[in-house]
N, C-alpha and C positions, 0 to 999 in steps of 0.2 A: 504494500500500500504506500510505503514511503517513496518508492520508485515512481509509482503512478502520480503521486502528489507532486514530485519534483518535475516530472514530464509536463504535467498540467500547468505548473508555474512557469516553466521555461517556454512552453509553447503558447501560453495565454489561452488555454482552452479548458473544457470540462472533461471529466472521465467519459461521458457519453460521446464526445467527439472522437475519442481514441479507441473505444471498444464498440465493435459491431457484433450483435448477437443474431445468429441465424435461427429463426424459429420455424423454418419450413419442416414438415414431417419427413422422417426418414423411412424408406421402404425396408421392410424386413422380409427375409426369405420365408416362403410358405412352410417349408419343412427343413429340418437340419440335413446337411449333406451326408453325414454319417451318424450312426447311432452313438449315443453317449456311452462312455465306458462305465461299468458298474463300479460304485464306490466300494472301497475295502470295508469289511465288517470290523466292528470294534468289539472288545471283550464285554463292555457294559454299555448301557444306554447313555451314560454320561461321558463316555470316552475315557481317556487316560486321566488318572488322578495324580495329584502332586504327592511326592514322597513325604513321609511324616517329618515334622520339624523337630 
């Protein structure tokens, strides 16, 4: 943010003048190109636990 403020001061502009946000929708593929790999199984529902302190 400090860099943005310095740029705005040096260029005598606002952050909106420097940043352009593209809000157009992005197309997504209809189906994944390959099946997702199965996640490895864990020993318990909570995953690994921390060792005792």
